[in-house]
N, C-alpha and C positions, 0 to 999 in steps of 0.2 A: 504494500500500500504506500509506504513512504517513498519507494523508488519511483512509482508512477507519479506520485504527487510532486516530487522534486523535478521529474522530467518535464512536467508541464509548467513548473514555476521555478525557473532558474534562480530567482532572487532568494529562494528559501535555503539554498545551500549554506549560507553563513549561519543560519539558525540551526540547521541540521548538524553542522559542525559543533555547535554549542552542546547539543544533546548527545550525539552519537560519536563525536570525535574522540571522546575519552574512552569509549568502550571499543570511540569516537564519535502649534495648531491645537490647542487644547479643546477637547469637547467636554460636555458635562460629565464629570467623573462618575464611574459606576460605584456601587456600594463598596465601602472600604472594608476589607476583611479584618478579622480579629488579629490582634498583634501577638496572640499567644502562640500560634503555630502557622508555619507557611502553608499547611494543608487547608487552612481556612479559605484560601482563595480557590481551591480545587473543588468543583461541585461534588456533592456527596454521592450523586448518582452516576458519576463517571465510571465506566466498567474497566478502563485500562488507563494506567498512569505510569509514566517513566520519570524518574527523578535523578538529577545530577546535582551534587552538593557544591555548586559553584564551578564554573568552567575553568577559571585560572587555577583555583586550588586543586581541582581534580586532575588537571593536566600535569601540574608540577608533581603531584604525588605519584602519578602514573610514570612519569619520566624518572623519578627517583627510584622507584621499584625496578624499572627496567635497567637502570644503571647498576643496581646491585645484583640483578639476576643475570644480565647479559651485557657486561661492561663493554665488550667489543662492538656492540650494536647501538649503544646508547646515543652516540653522536649522530649516527645516520638517522635513527628514529626521530630524534629531536629536530633535525633539519627537515625531514619529510613532513612532520606536523607543521612546522613553520611555513613550509612551501604550500601545504594544503590550505592553511589559513589565508595566506596571501592571495592565492588563486580564487578562493571562495569569496573573500570580501571585496576584492578589486578596490573600487573607490569608497566603499562603505567602511564605517568605523563602529566598533563596539565600545560605546561610551557609558559611563555611569553605572557599570555593573560591578557590584561588590565581588571580590575574589571568591568568597564562600557563599554567595547568594544563590538560593535555590532556583533551579530551572526545571520546569515540568513540561512534558509532552503529554497532553490530555486527549484521550479519545472519548468523545461525549456519547457515542452510541456505536454499537457494533455495525460494521458496514453491511449494507444491503445491495442487491443488484441494482445498478443504475445510479448509485450514490456518486455524485460528481459535482462539486468537490467533496472530499470526506469531511465528516464532522469532527475535525481535529483542531487543536489549538496549542500554541506554545505560550507558556506563562513564565515570565522572566523577572526575577527580583532586580529592581533598579533603584538607584539613589534619587534619580530625577527622571521622570517619565519623558518630558519634552526633550531633554538633552539626549537621552537614549534614542528616541524616535528620530530626531534630526540627524544623528550620526549614522543611523541605519539606512535611512532613505537617501537617495540621490537628490540633487537640486531639482530636477524635473519632477520627481515623485513628490517632493514637498510642495511644489507649485500646484499639483493636481489634488492635494489633500483637501477633503471636504469633511465638515462636521455634520454628524447626524445625531440622532437621539441616543446619547450615551456612548457613542463610538465614533471613530473616524474611518474614512475609506479613501484609498488612492488606487492608482493603476501602476502595476509593475509588470513589465513585458506584456502590456495590454490586458492583464488579468487583475480583477479587483482583489485588494488586500485590505483587511479590516484590522484596526487597532483599538484597544480598549485600555484606558487608564484605570487600574484597580488600586490606586492609592498605595504606591510602593511596589507595584507589579505592573508590567506591561504584558498585554495579551495580544497575540497575533494570530489571525485566522484567515482562511481563504474562502470561507462561506459566511454569508450574513447571519445565518441561523446560529452558527457557532459563536459569532461575536455577540449577538443579542443574548445568548444564553449566559454570558458572563456579565451582562449589565443588570441582571435580575438579582434581587435580594434573595438569597437561598442558603440553606445549610451547607457547610463545607465538609470535606472528607474527614476533618478532625473530629466532627461530631459522630462519625460512624465507626472510626477505629478507636480501640482502646489506646491509652497512653503508651503501653508497651509496644503495640503494633506500630503506632505512629513513630516512635523512636527507631524501631527497626527499619522503617521506610526512609527516615530522614537522616540518620546518622552516617550510614555508609556513603562511599563516594558515588556509587551508582546503584539504583534500585528500580524494581518494577512491581507495581501493584495490579492485581487482577481480581475483579469481582467474579469469582468462579461460579457462584450460584446463578448470576445473571448470564454468564457465558453458557452454562449448561442449559439454561432455559432457552436461550437464543439458538443454540446449535443442537438442541435435543434430537431432532430428526436425524441429523448427520451422525451423531454419536450412537443413536439407536441402531442405525443401519450398519455402522462399523462393528458394533457389539454383536449383532446377528451374524455378520460375515465371519468374524473371528470364531464364534461358536461353531459355525458350519465347517470351517477349516480344521478346527481342532476336535470336531465331534467324533470322527473315526480315528481310533488309535493307530490304524495303519498309516494315516497321513503323517504322523510323527515318527513312527517306527521306521518308516521308509527313509528318514534322514538320520537314522542312527540313534534315536531316543527309545529307551525301553518304556514299557507301559507305565511303570511307577513314576519315572521322570516326566513322562508326558502328562500324567494326571497332575503332578505338581505344577507344571507349566500352565495348564488350564486353570487350576485354582488361583495361581498368582495373577494371571491376566484378568480373571473375573473380579478379583479383589481390587485391581487397579480401576476397573470401571465402576465398582461400588464406591470407592473412595472419591472418584470424580463426581459421582451423583450426590454424595453426602457433603462435599466440600462447600465452603462459603467464601473464603478469601485465600489468595496466594500472594506471597511477597518473596521476591528473589533479589538478592543483594550481592554486590561485589565491592570489596574494600582494598584499595591499593596501599599497602603498608610498606615501610622501608624494608621490613624483614621478609615480605612475601605477599601472596594474594590470598585473601580470605573470601570464600564464597559461602552463601547460606540461602536456604529455602525454608519458608514456613508456610504450612497449609493448615488452615483452621476448618473445622467441620461443625455441622449443625448439632444442637442438643437433641438427644434422643434418637439420632440416626444409628444404623447398624455399626458404622465405624466408631462413633462416639462411645457406644456400649462396650466395644473392645478396648478402646483407649483408656477408659476410666480405671481399668485394673492393671495397666502397664506401669511399672514403677522403675524410675531411673535409679542408678546407683553410682558410686564413686569408681568408675571404671578406669580412670587414668591411674589411680593408685594400683589397681590390679594389674594393668599392663606394665606398669613400672617395675613390678616384681618378677617379670619374666626374664629368661636368659637373653643376652645379646647375641648378635650374629645370625638371627633368623631373617628370612625374607619378609615375613609379615607377622604381626602380632594382633590379637583381637581380644576383646572382652564383651560379654553379653549378659545383661540382666535377664534372668530366666523367670522372675516373679511375674505372674499373670499369664494371659493367653498367648503372648508372644513366645514365651519359653516353651509352652506345650507344643506350639506349632513348629518351631525350628530346632528343638532339642535333638531329634533324631539325626538331622543333617549336620549339626555341630559336633555330634559324636561320630562323624564320618560313616554313618550308617544309611544306606539306601537299599531297599529290599525289592526283590522281584515278587510277582504274584504268587509264586509257589509257596511262600511262607508268610504271606500277608497276615493271615489270621493269628498265627503264633507270634509273629513280630508285634502285632497290635497289642496282644495281652502283655507282652514283656515291657513294651513302651508305656503301657498304663501303669505297671508297677514302678517304672522309673518316675513317672509323673507323680504317683502317690508318695514317693520318697521325698518330695518337696524340693525340686531343683531351684536354686537361688541365683547362682552365677557361674559362668564358665569363663576362664581366661586361658588363652592358648597362644603358643608361638610355633611357627612352622617354617621349614624350608620348602622349596619346590622339589622335595625329594622325600624319601621315607625316613624323615627325622622331625621330631617335634615333641612338645610338652603341653599337656592339658591339665588344668586344675579346675575341678568342678565341686562347687559347694552345694550340699544337700542338707535338708533338715534331718534326714535319716541316711547318713552315708553308707552304713553297712548294708541296708536293703538295696540301695542304689548300686553298690559294688556287685552284689550277687546278681542283680538284674542285668547289669552290663556284661558280666561274664556269660550269663545264659544267652544273651543276645548274640555274643560272638560265637557261641557254640552252635547256633542255628544256621550259620553260613554254610553254603555248599556251592558246588559248581553250577547250580541252576540259578543262583541269585547273584547279586552284585553287592558289594559292601566295601568297607575299608577305604573310603574315599571315592567310591563309585567305580572301582576297577574290579575286573573279574578274577576269581580265584580258581585254582586247581584243587578240586575236592574240598574237604572240610578242613578248617583250621585245626591245628594241634594246640590244645589248651592244657597247660601244666599248672595245676594249682599249687600255691605255697612254694613258688619257685625260688624266691629271694626274700630275705628280711634285711632291711636297710634303713637306718636312722629312724626307727620307730614305725616304719611302714612295712606291711606284709604284701609282697607283690606276687601276682599270678602272671605267667608268661603265655602269650599267644603268638604262634608262628603260622604263617600262611604263605603259599606260593602263588605268584601272579600267573594268570593264564593270558599270556601275551597274544597267543594265536586268536583267542576269542575276542580280545580287545581290538585287534587289527580288523577283524571281520565287521565290527560295528562302526569303524571309522569311515568317513567319506572317502571317495576314490582318491588315492594318492596319500592317504593318511599313514600308510606303512612306511613312508619315506622318513618320517621323524621318529620311528620306533627305536632306532639305535640310541639316540640321545635320551629318549624317555627311559629306556632300560638302564642307561648309564646313571641317570638320576635316581631311579627307583630300585635298581637291583632286580634280582630274581625272586626275592622273598621279602616279607615284611615281618618285623618282630615288635611286639607290643608288650610292655609290662604295665599292668594296671593294679593299683593297690590303694589302701587307705590306712590312716592312723586313727580312725574313729572320728576325725574332724572334717577331712576333705578326701575326695577321690582324686588320685593322681594317675595319669596315663602318659607313659613315655614311649615314643616310637624311635627306634634306633637300629643300626646294623647289628649291634651286639651289646652285651650287658655293660661292658666298659664304657661305651659311648653313652648309654642310658644313665649310668652312674654319674658321669660328668655333668650331664644336664640337671640331674637331681641336686648335685652339690651346689651348682650355681644358684638354683632356686632356693634351696633350704638354708644356704649360708648368706644369701643376699649380696654376694660378690658378683661383679660383672653382669649386673642386671640393667635393664633398659633405663630405669630411673636415673642411673648415674651418667647417662650420655647427654652431653650438651644439646644435641639435636632434639632429643625428646623433651628436655627441660624447656627449650624454646617452643616446641609444639604445644606444650601444656598452657602456655600463655595465650594461645590463639584459638583453642578449642574448648568447648564445655567439658569439664571433668565429669560432671554428673550426666549420664546418658544411659540409653538402653542398649546401644551398640557403639563400640569404639574400635576402629581398625587403623592400624599404623603399618604402612607399607614402605619398605626400603626400595624405592623406585629404581635406582641404579643397579642394585643387586638383581631385581626382577628383570630388568632390561638385559643384563648379562646372560641370564639363562635363556630368555626369549631369543636373543641373537644366536645362541648356540643351536637352538632348534631350527632357525632359518638357515644357518650355514649347513647344518646336517641335511636338510631337505634339498638345498641347492646341489650339494655334492652327490646325493643319491640320484638326482635328476640328470646328473652329468652336465649341468649348465656351466659355461665358462665364466661364472661370476664369482669373484673372490671378495667376500665381504671382510673388511678389517675386523680384527678381534676387538670386542668391547670388554674391558675389564673394569669392574667397579672397585672403588677404594673401600674395602670392607672395614677399615679402621675408622672411617668417617661416614656413617650411614646417611643416606639422603632420604629422609622420611617425608611422606605426605600423610595427612591424617583425615579420617572420615568419622563423624559422630552423628548418631541418630538419637534424638531425644523426643520421647512421646509424653504428652500431657493429656489431661482429660478432654481438652477441646482442640488439640493441635498436634502436629508432628513437625519437627525441625531437623533439617539436615545441614551440617556444617562441613566444609572441606577446606583444608589448609595446605597450600603449596608454597614452601619456603624458597627464597631466592637461592639459598645454598644448594638445594636439590636441583633447581634449574641449571645452575652453573655446572654441577657435577654431571648431570645428564647430557648437557651440551658438550662437555669435554669428551664424553664417551662416543657421542655420535658425530663429532666434528670430522674425524677421518672419513666416515662414510659420506658426509655431505661434500667434502672436498673431492673424494673419489668420484661421486656422481657428477660433480661440476666439471670434471676433466674429461667426461665421456663425449 
């Protein structure tokens, strides 16, 4: 919509630069908005609003972040932005705009067929309306300026442009209806949003607000058609099994997709934000839902926990770490998958009974660290850990060659379970050993998937060894090649030495993500990229292609973390993502040889 709008109205590019550049004559004045909140000037019934917390402020913060993340490109990006501004403005000038003054792009109604021009307006905080207006318009445009009832109008490129003085804010629109809308005395968006939501919208550098209830109502027919189409596509299990998904995974996928549509139907508002910090990029999304809706009934029992402390106690050196609060319905839904257990139809009934026993044991929290290999540590807290331990062992004993489990990979025969195999530091461990069935695994891969099998076997080995035990307080599960390696992982956790909390990268991450959450994931992106690059090189060699990718080696002494947090509250769900500049620098260092090699072709 913006592209077509700007194509017809070349004068609008300077203003689009104001709003998107970072992501990137007085008439009778209209009603003056409340001084309490910039949102007072935005109509309460606007279904879509984009906010920039000051063009100059946001631009400088963006450039500072880029300078810290990609110092080699900072000068070029700065020059490109300056060149864009020069070309967009030409003889126009942006005057009387506070560096941190709010800028809103407001959609007054959802577009309909034949809407031309769109019901959209730019609302810009100004120190002096007349000074801003006279700087923005050319001399000829100022001569054509006419005063109307509460607004002004002129011609730009032979198209009418409307301006409204909102007492400290300048409103620009390309339709008379939009301009008139802003001349009316009406409640602002500040009266519709709670103070917490208003802060979430206004404080970050860039943000977007969507009235999702209104959007669902407007696009109900299209959403309904899409929902029916997806149901038809997923209705037959064969449709999914044909692309390598077993029936259990296919059912999980269908359940997840249906949940997405249900959340969309129950939602009321959506706020998406981005904040350009010197240390990195902070992204967040908050979705609120209606009282009494199916989604709200689930959310009311979901309890956040101090997951950052739990992740901080895990061993260092893993590709990713996570913690999940298992209190409430979320835990019951995802516990089987967090336990690396995915079952086939052959044992669904038996598995269901065992999982019910696990649920009755009162799962509270799980914290785990994993490599992209058969190595990792899990700590699960239950109200009744002894019952949970016995149920976990029973579940492992049900595996056979007809089902899949242990991370979703196929096994040869039944696992070998040796009870009371080790006693170590107050824990009694049982040993589970199983052999991977790589032949069956390859059969389920898409065509050509066998080309990466050698590197997968290198990562995973031919078998998996798991030690699971309890001290009567928690259930520990250690995955390793042998007991010596398992013991090393246990020592790190039980002594508190060489744990994630001691790493400066994690300490910095904690400053930018909510510690209390329902799910917290910390990924070492460079380490992950190193393994992914190995898979690609292996596939290229197997294909016999004359493409030699440079080796990518992560600096394991300095992890490059990115963080993800999900926090559920009775009326909303919030997702936060943190991408540090240090992680971007290290990732670019790894891929730079590949970029240079591609540039020389």
